[in-house]
Every structure is written in structure tokens, then in C-alpha cells.
N, C-alpha and C positions, 0 to 999 in steps of 0.2 A: 483541654483547649488552650493551653498556654500560648500556642502560636497566634491565636486570635488576639489575645491581650498584647502580645509582643508587637504585632504589626500595627495595632492601634497606637501604641507608645511611639513606635518609629515614625508614624505619620505625623504625630503631633510635634515630635522633636525636629523633624527635618523638612516640614512643609509649611513654614510660617506664611508663605505667600500663596498657599493653595486656594482654589476657587478664585484666582485673580488674573493669571496671565497665561495665554496659550502659546505653545511652541508652534513654529511655522512649518508643521508637517515634517519634521525631521526625526527619524528614528534613532535609536542608539546604535552603536557600532555592531552590537550583537544582533540587533533586529532593525535593519535599515529600511523597512517598508515605509513608504511615504504615507502620511496621514491625509486622507481625502478631504476635500472642501466640505464644510458642514453648514447647516442652516444658521442664519444670523443669530437665533436665540442661543445656540450652543457656543458660539464664539464670543469671547469677552470683547466688550466695546473698548474704545481708546481710554475712556475714563476708568473702566474696570481694570485695565492693564496696569494702571498706576496704583489704585487702591480700591478695593471693593469692601465697603463697610458692611457689617452685619445688618440685616433688616431691623428697622426701628420697632419698638413696642413689642418685644417678645412677651409671651404669656408667662405668668408665674409658674414655678416648677410643679405646683400641685394642680394646675389647670390641665384640662384635656389638651393633648397636642393637636387634635382635630375636633372641632365643635361644629356640628351641623344643626341648623334650626329652620323648620318650616320649608324644607327643600321640596320644590316641585319642578318636574322636568317632563316634557312631552316631546314626542316625535310625531308631528302632525296631530291626528286624533288619538294616537296611542299614548296612554298615560304610563310613563316609566316610574316616576315617583310622585307622591302626593302628600305634602305636609309631613315630610320625614324629619325626625329628630334622632341624632346619633352622636355619641361621644367616643373618641379613641383615647384611651388612657396612656400616659407616658410610660415607657419602659415595659409595656405589656405586649403580648401577642393577642391581637383581636381578630377574630374570624368573622367574615361576612359570607353567609351561606344562603343557598336557595336554589330552586330548580333552574335549569338552563333558560335563558331569555328573560330573567327577572331584573336585569339591570346591574348586575354586580360589577362588570367591567366598566359600565357607564359611570358608576359611582366613583371608581378610581379616576376616570377622566375628568370628572367634576372636581374632585379634590385637587388634582394637579393643574386645573385651569385650562385643560384642553377643550372642555365644553363649558358653556355658561348656563346656569339654572334659569328657569323662567320666573322663579320666586324663591325667597328664602336666602339664608346666608351660610357660607362655608368659611370657617376660620381655621388656618393652619399656623400653629405656634403664635397665636395672637393676631395674625394678619388676615383680613378678609380678602379672599382670593379674587373676587370679582372687581375689587377696587384697585388692584395693583396694576401699574403700567407694565409695559413689556419688559423693561429692564428689571423691575422689581420681581416680576413673576419668574423671570429666568434665574435670578439669584435664589429665589425660594426653591425652584426645581432642582438646583444644584445641591440642595441640602436633603433631597429625597432620592433614594435609589429605587429603581423599578426593575422587577423581574417580569419580563413580558411573557405572555402565554405561549408564543412561538419562538421565544429566546431572542430573536432579532439580532443575531450575530452578523457581523459584516463578513460576507462570504469570501472576499478577496484578501482578508487579513488573517494572520495566524492567531492562535489562541493568545499568545503573549500580546500581540498588538491590539486585539480586541479589548483586553483588560486595560492596556496602557492608554487606550483612546481617550477616555475622559480626563486622565491625568495630563496628557499632552495638550488637550484643549483648554484646560482651566488652571494649570499651574506652570511655574517656570522652573521646575525641578531639573537638576542636572541629570544627564543620561544614567549616571551611576546610581543615584538615589532612586530614580524612577524604576530602574531595573530591579533594585532591591524590593521596592514596594510592590511591584507587580508579582514578583516571585512569592512574596509573603501572602498576597491575596490568593494566589493559586495554591499555595501550601495549605491555606485555611480550608479550601474545598477539595483538597486531595489530588490536585492536578498539576503540580509543579513540573512533573516529568513529562507532561503533555504540551508544554509551552510552544513547541515548534510545529505542532500539528495544525492543519487547516480545518475549518468547520466541517467540511465534507468528510473528513476522516474520523469524526467523533460519533459515538453512539448518542442516542437520545438523552440518556442520563448524564453523560459527560457534557454535552452541549448545554444542558440546563445548569450544571454546576459552573461552567465557564461564564454563563450569563449572570449567575449569582456573584461570582468573583468581580465581574465588571460593575455590578450594582453596588458593591461595597467599596469600590475603588477610591471614592472621594470621602470615605468615612461619613456617610450621611447620618442625619438624626433619625431617619425613618426609612423603612423599606416597604414597598408595596408589592405584594406577590399576586400576580394574576394567574389563577389556576396552575399553581406550581407542580401539582402531582399528575396532571393530565398526560397520558401516553407513557408513563413511567412503569418499568417492570418492578416487582416487589423489592428487589435489592436497591435499585436506584431510588425508589420511593422512600425506603427506610433511611437511606443516607440523607435525602433532602429533609425529611422530618427532623432528623437529629441536627442537621446543620442550621435549620431555621431557628430551632429552640436554643441551641448553644450559642449561635452568633448573637441572637437577641440578648441573652443573659451575659455573655462574656464581655461585650463592648457597649452595653447599655443602650441598645437600639429600641425603637418602637417598631412593631411589625403589624401590617394589615394583610391578612391572608384572605383572598377571595377564592372560594372553592365550592364545589358541590360534592367533594369526597368527604363523606361524613366522618367515618371512623378516624382517618388520618388527621383531619383538621381538628376534630374535637380532642384528639389525643395530645395536641401541643398548645391549644389555645387557652388563654386565661379567661376570655370572655367571648361570647358568641352572640351574633345577631342572625336571625333567620328572616329573610325578606321574601315577599310574594305579593303579586298584584299591586306593586307600588307602595307597599307599606311594610313596616316591621311587624311580623306576626309573633315573634318571641325574642326575648333577650335575657341573658343571664350567664352564669358559669356553665361549663359542660354538665355538671351534676344537676343544676337547676333545669337545663333544657331537657335532660334525660327524663325528668319527672313531669314535664309538661304534657298534658293529655289532650291538647287541642288537635282537631283533625288535620289542620295544616301542618303542624309540627310533626305529628306522628307519621303522616304519609311520607314526608321528606326524610326524616331521620331514620325511619325503619324501611324505606324503599318499598312502600306499599303501592300496588298497581291501581287501586281504587281509592278515591278521595276527592278533595276539592280541586286538585290539579287534574284536568281531563286529558285523555289521550288524543282526542280529535281537536284539531284547530277549528275555531268557529266557522261554520258553513251552513248553507240552507239544507233542508232535508234531502237525502239522497234521491228519493223518487222524484222530487220536484226538480232537482238538478238534471236528472236523466231525461225527464220530459222536455225540459227546455232545450237540451242538446238535441233530442230527437226531432223537435219541431224545426230546429235550425237546419 
């Protein structure tokens, strides 16, 4: 993984103004595609274009990079989380697992400030997310990479320009240096040769790796992976598993992997949380979770059809429902 370390060194050497100034939608000579207009949060403000200081009050190096205490969140009468406590350790791969519909993606949205909790606190690198104003929240988000569940590639831009997009928005790099950085990111995920392809020409596994290259474009402190293995064939899944672990270790990232793919996720995680019905039902290393004998944990980890998680969505008895329909 020498190339991962190499691109990190190049970024630090050549992008002293990164996360500060956006280019005005101008591509390089090799890739002249214009950059489309972006939401206000993505574009640097006039103040940010001059100087964007690091957020004040960073947490000590031995403190969790994400600290959640007493988190409660509801959608109407549906309880998603209730009094949840959770820590994400710096430099580790932490997995948040659980059945579909238990709020795993919602947790990522709460961490990134897309949603606001009903109660409790969420701190990221020492900053309480709900207390940040819009500019502070945008600066914090630029320090986090996101691998979306559906990749979220821009369909009218090439592979190269998808990866270049955050660099053009948040740096004033020269076209030459930007091109080198993009090629290094693509090299890290094995797709430098695919830089001129369009998203419609990519396989599912290739699209996921392009999205990963874009997620690491700004050399974030942390990457959030939302169901990274969904829809991947065994070869692509094996590549992604290796990339997540090696990228985390080679450049000192922190990784949060949200997934219901038990074997693949447990194989690369340093620490696991299993959530169900709004609470954490188990936490520990993969070895500790493997020894947990609770019904919740064993049904999920072993893929058992019977257990606390029911097949049927809550409904009145069938005969009652049929009688009501017949009377109507």
C-alpha cells in the first residue's frame, strides 16, 4: 500500500490551502468538463476563501473521535434511538451492525448533522454537532468522507471529474497538481486506467471504488461507510474489504462501517456495536461478539429465521383484518 502513503504525503506537501478555496468550475486541460453549481454548504464562503481556520477545541488524541451520550431520536411515534451511548475510537475500524430498519444510516446522518436528535449529545472531534452554526458544520463535514449506499456519483461527469469535484470546490490547487492528486486517489482504488469512463460505463464494484476515491479526495480524518458491501459480487466485495482496512491503517484514518453483512464486516472491524429496537444490544471486539449468547445477537450474527426479530410487520390478526374488509 505504498501508493496510499505516497498520495497522503503529496497532498500534505502540495495543498497547504486545501479545504479553503473553490475553483470557479474550470476543469484541467486534460479534463475540461465544467463543475456544476453546488449547494451553499459545499461552496466556500468569501471568508473561507481567504482563510479557513481549523475548528476550535479539538479533542485530545486519546479521546474518542465520536462521542454519543443519551441519544434519542424519533420519527413521529416510531422510536429510532432511545438513550443511546456510543464511542468511536480514533484510528480504528468500528462497525455498527443490526437488522434492516434499525437506524444505522440514520445514525450516520445524526453524526454528520443532517438530522438533529430529540435529546442527548453528539461530539465529533470535541465539537458538539448540534451547537455548530452552518459555516462550522460545513467545515467539520469537509473533514469527513462519506461512501454513500448508492455511490451518489454525478452521472454527467467522468470518473476523473467525480473524484476531482471536492478538490475543485474546496481548494485552489493548480490543474497540474489537482490532476496528480486525482490520479493518486484512483490508483489507490485500482482505477487510474478508468479515469475517462462515465458512471454509466462502470460495473457496480467499480462505481463503489470511484465513490471511495472521491471520499478520500480531501484526506479526511474519518470516513463513514453506509452499507459498502451491498450489491457487490464476491470479488468486488473482497477488494472493498481489503481497501477499507488498508486505507484505514496506511493513512491513519478512522472508519465507521454501517452494515448488515456479518462475516465481511466482522472480518475487518476492531470493534462492533449491534443495535436493535433503538438500543445497543451488544458491543465488543469481533471475538467477544462471537461469544455473546443473547437471543438478539445470535439471531442476527447467525442469520436465524426465528428470534426476537419477527418476520411479520405489526398488524391486527388476519381473521380480524379479513372480516373488516369483507364488511366494507
